[in-house]
N, C-alpha and C positions, 0 to 999 in steps of 0.2 A: 593722063590724069583725069579723073572724073570731075564733073562740075561740083560735086559734094566736097571733094578734097580741096579744090581751089577755094571754095567758100570758107572752109575751115582754116586754110592758111591765111587768107585775107583777113578773116576775123581775128586770128591770133596776132597778126601783124598790127592791126588797128588797136587791139587791146594792149599790146606792148607799148605802142606809141602813147596811148592814153596814160599808162602807168608812168612812163618816162616824163611826160608832161606834168603829171601831178607831182612827181618827186622834184622836178626842177622848180616848181612853184612853192616849195617849202621855204619857210622863213629862215634866215640865217640866225646863228646864235647871237645873243646880246653882245658878245665880245668881238663879233665879226665886223670887218670893215669892207664895204663893197668896193670892187675894182673892176676894170674891164680888160678883157683879153681878146685879141683878134686872132682867130684861127686862120693860119695862112692858106690852107687848102681850099676853104670855101669863102673866105672873106667875111664870115659871120662873126658878129660881136656877141660874146657871151658874158653874162654877169657871173663873177666868181667872188668868193670871200676869202679873206686872210685873217686868221685869228692870231692875236698876240699871245705869247706864252702866259699861262696862268700865273698870277702873282707878279707879273711884270709891272713896274711902275715907271717905265721909260716914258717921258713926256707928261707924266701925271704929277699933280701937286702932291706934296707930302700929306700924309694922313695924321701924323702926330706932331704936336708942338715940341720944338727943341726945349730942352731943360733937364732938370734932375728931379726924379720922382721916386717916392718910396712907399712900400706897403709891407705888411707882415702876411706871411702865408703859413697856414696851419697844415699839419699832417699827423698821421697816427703811426707811432713806432711801437715796438714790443713793450716799451716802458710807458705808453700812454700818449696823450695829446702833446705835440711839440709845435713850436713856432720858430720861424726863421725870418729875419728882417732882410729885405731886398731893396737896394737903392740902385737905380739905373739912370745914367745920363744918356740922353738921346740927341742926335744931330742928324737931320734929314732922314728920319725914321730908322736910323741905325744906332745900335748900342755903341757908345764911345767909351764908357766906363761902367764898372759895377763895383758895389761894395755890399758885402754880406755882414749882417750883424747876427751873431749866434746867440740863442736864447736856450742854453742847455738846461735840462731838468735833472740830468745825471751824468756820470763820467762817460758812458757809451755815447750819449747824444753829443756831448762836448767833442768827442773824438770824431764822430762822423760829420758833424756840422763844420768842424775845423777843416777836415779834408775837403769837404764841399767848397768852403770858402777859398781854400788854396788853389783849387782847380777850375773854378767856374769861369774865370775871365778868359782863359784860353779857348773855351768852347763858345762864348757868345759875343765877345767884343769884336766889332766889325760886321756883325750880322744884322739883318733887318729885324725889327721888333716882332713883326708878324711871323717870322721864321723860327722864333724861339720855341722849343719844346724839348726841354732837357729830361733825359731819362736816368742817367747815372753819371756821377762825377767823382772821380778818384775813389771808387768803391762805395760811395754813399748814394744809394738809390732812393731811399725814403725821403731824404731832404729835398730831392727833386720835385716831389709832389707839392711841397709847400712853396718852393721857388716858383713853379708854374702857376700856382694859384695867385701868388703875389704879382706875377707878370700880367695876368688878366686884369687885376685891379689897376696896375700901372697904365695899361692900355686905355682904360676908361678915363683915368685922370689926364692923360696926355692928349685926348681928343679935343 
Protein backbone atom coordinates (compact mmCIF):
# COMPACT_ATOMS: atom_id res chain seq x y z
CA UNK A 1 0.00 0.00 0.00
CA UNK A 2 1.28 3.44 -0.84
CA UNK A 3 1.45 6.25 1.69
CA UNK A 4 -1.16 8.13 -0.39
CA UNK A 5 -3.61 5.21 -0.08
CA UNK A 6 -2.99 4.95 3.67
CA UNK A 7 -3.64 8.69 4.11
CA UNK A 8 -6.91 8.39 2.15
CA UNK A 9 -8.06 5.45 4.30
CA UNK A 10 -7.15 7.22 7.53
CA UNK A 11 -8.94 10.38 6.36
CA UNK A 12 -12.05 8.38 5.40
CA UNK A 13 -12.05 6.67 8.80
CA UNK A 14 -11.73 9.96 10.67
CA UNK A 15 -14.48 11.53 8.54
CA UNK A 16 -16.75 8.57 9.27
CA UNK A 17 -16.14 8.88 13.01
CA UNK A 18 -16.86 12.62 12.83
CA UNK A 19 -20.19 11.96 11.12
CA UNK A 20 -21.08 9.29 13.67
CA UNK A 21 -20.23 11.66 16.50
CA UNK A 22 -22.35 14.42 14.98
CA UNK A 23 -25.29 12.06 14.51
CA UNK A 24 -24.99 10.83 18.09
CA UNK A 25 -25.20 14.42 19.31
CA UNK A 26 -28.58 15.03 17.68
CA UNK A 27 -31.31 16.02 20.12
CA UNK A 28 -33.99 13.41 20.88
CA UNK A 29 -37.60 14.02 19.86
CA UNK A 30 -39.78 15.93 22.37
CA UNK A 31 -41.64 12.71 23.21
CA UNK A 32 -38.43 10.78 23.89
CA UNK A 33 -37.37 9.81 27.38
CA UNK A 34 -33.62 9.29 28.01
CA UNK A 35 -32.50 5.97 29.43
CA UNK A 36 -29.09 4.32 29.85
CA UNK A 37 -27.96 1.06 28.36
CA UNK A 38 -24.73 -0.76 29.17
CA UNK A 39 -23.13 -2.51 26.25
CA UNK A 40 -21.75 -5.80 27.69
CA UNK A 41 -18.83 -6.22 25.28
CA UNK A 42 -17.14 -2.91 26.05
CA UNK A 43 -18.73 -1.80 29.30
CA UNK A 44 -19.53 1.55 27.69
CA UNK A 45 -22.69 3.35 28.77
CA UNK A 46 -24.72 4.78 25.91
CA UNK A 47 -27.59 7.26 26.11
CA UNK A 48 -30.62 6.00 24.20
CA UNK A 49 -34.19 7.18 23.90
CA UNK A 50 -37.55 5.48 24.12
CA UNK A 51 -40.58 7.15 22.61
CA UNK A 52 -44.08 6.47 23.83
CA UNK A 53 -46.64 5.64 21.13
CA UNK A 54 -48.24 8.70 19.56
CA UNK A 55 -51.54 9.55 21.19
CA UNK A 56 -50.76 7.51 24.29
CA UNK A 57 -52.16 9.02 27.45
CA UNK A 58 -50.75 6.45 29.86
CA UNK A 59 -49.71 8.28 32.99
CA UNK A 60 -50.96 11.62 31.68
CA UNK A 61 -53.76 13.74 33.07
CA UNK A 62 -56.99 13.86 31.13
CA UNK A 63 -57.33 16.57 28.52
CA UNK A 64 -61.10 17.02 28.66
CA UNK A 65 -63.42 17.62 31.61
CA UNK A 66 -65.97 14.92 32.30
CA UNK A 67 -69.53 15.94 31.48
CA UNK A 68 -72.12 16.21 28.74
CA UNK A 69 -71.53 18.66 25.89
CA UNK A 70 -73.55 19.54 22.82
CA UNK A 71 -73.07 21.38 19.56
CA UNK A 72 -74.66 21.65 16.14
CA UNK A 73 -72.67 20.74 13.06
CA UNK A 74 -73.45 21.95 9.57
CA UNK A 75 -72.89 20.22 6.26
CA UNK A 76 -74.00 20.57 2.65
CA UNK A 77 -76.24 17.97 1.04
CA UNK A 78 -77.70 17.93 -2.49
CA UNK A 79 -80.73 19.64 -0.92
CA UNK A 80 -78.68 22.49 0.58
CA UNK A 81 -77.30 23.37 4.01
CA UNK A 82 -78.20 20.88 6.78
CA UNK A 83 -77.64 20.79 10.55
CA UNK A 84 -77.23 17.87 12.93
CA UNK A 85 -77.23 18.16 16.72
CA UNK A 86 -74.59 16.20 18.64
CA UNK A 87 -74.51 15.55 22.37
CA UNK A 88 -71.57 13.62 23.84
CA UNK A 89 -70.99 12.47 27.39
CA UNK A 90 -67.31 12.24 28.31
CA UNK A 91 -65.60 10.32 31.08
CA UNK A 92 -61.78 10.26 31.28
CA UNK A 93 -61.50 11.63 27.71
CA UNK A 94 -63.67 8.74 26.47
CA UNK A 95 -67.14 8.96 24.91
CA UNK A 96 -69.55 7.15 27.22
CA UNK A 97 -72.80 8.18 25.49
CA UNK A 98 -74.02 9.95 22.38
CA UNK A 99 -77.32 11.51 21.41
CA UNK A 100 -78.06 12.85 17.93
CA UNK A 101 -80.78 15.41 17.28
CA UNK A 102 -81.92 15.40 13.67
CA UNK A 103 -82.83 18.67 11.98
CA UNK A 104 -84.13 17.49 8.59
CA UNK A 105 -85.11 19.97 5.92
CA UNK A 106 -86.66 17.31 3.66
CA UNK A 107 -87.56 13.58 3.59
CA UNK A 108 -84.14 12.50 2.25
CA UNK A 109 -82.33 14.35 5.02
CA UNK A 110 -84.69 12.83 7.58
CA UNK A 111 -83.87 9.33 6.25
CA UNK A 112 -80.09 9.78 6.25
CA UNK A 113 -79.87 11.61 9.58
CA UNK A 114 -82.09 8.92 11.10
CA UNK A 115 -79.78 6.17 9.83
CA UNK A 116 -76.79 8.09 11.16
CA UNK A 117 -78.48 8.50 14.56
CA UNK A 118 -79.23 4.76 14.73
CA UNK A 119 -75.66 3.68 13.90
CA UNK A 120 -73.31 6.24 15.45
CA UNK A 121 -73.15 4.86 19.01
CA UNK A 122 -71.64 1.56 17.83
CA UNK A 123 -68.79 3.46 16.17
CA UNK A 124 -67.82 5.96 18.89
CA UNK A 125 -68.90 4.89 22.39
CA UNK A 126 -65.83 3.68 24.26
CA UNK A 127 -63.38 5.61 22.06
CA UNK A 128 -61.19 8.54 23.07
CA UNK A 129 -62.58 11.90 21.99
CA UNK A 130 -59.39 12.73 20.08
CA UNK A 131 -59.73 9.49 18.07
CA UNK A 132 -63.13 10.38 16.62
CA UNK A 133 -63.24 11.01 12.89
CA UNK A 134 -66.38 9.52 11.45
CA UNK A 135 -66.59 9.09 7.69
CA UNK A 136 -69.73 7.03 7.05
CA UNK A 137 -72.42 5.63 9.32
CA UNK A 138 -75.17 3.30 8.10
CA UNK A 139 -74.95 4.62 4.55
CA UNK A 140 -74.99 8.27 5.60
CA UNK A 141 -71.70 9.89 4.63
CA UNK A 142 -72.68 13.57 4.45
CA UNK A 143 -74.07 13.72 7.99
CA UNK A 144 -70.61 12.68 9.18
CA UNK A 145 -69.22 16.05 8.10
CA UNK A 146 -71.65 17.87 10.36
CA UNK A 147 -70.96 15.41 13.18
CA UNK A 148 -67.18 15.91 12.93
CA UNK A 149 -67.65 19.69 12.94
CA UNK A 150 -69.76 19.45 16.11
CA UNK A 151 -67.13 17.20 17.74
CA UNK A 152 -64.47 19.88 17.21
CA UNK A 153 -66.68 22.42 18.95
CA UNK A 154 -67.32 19.98 21.80
CA UNK A 155 -63.56 19.49 22.23
CA UNK A 156 -63.21 23.25 22.72
CA UNK A 157 -66.06 23.29 25.25
CA UNK A 158 -64.65 20.39 27.26
CA UNK A 159 -61.12 21.79 27.72
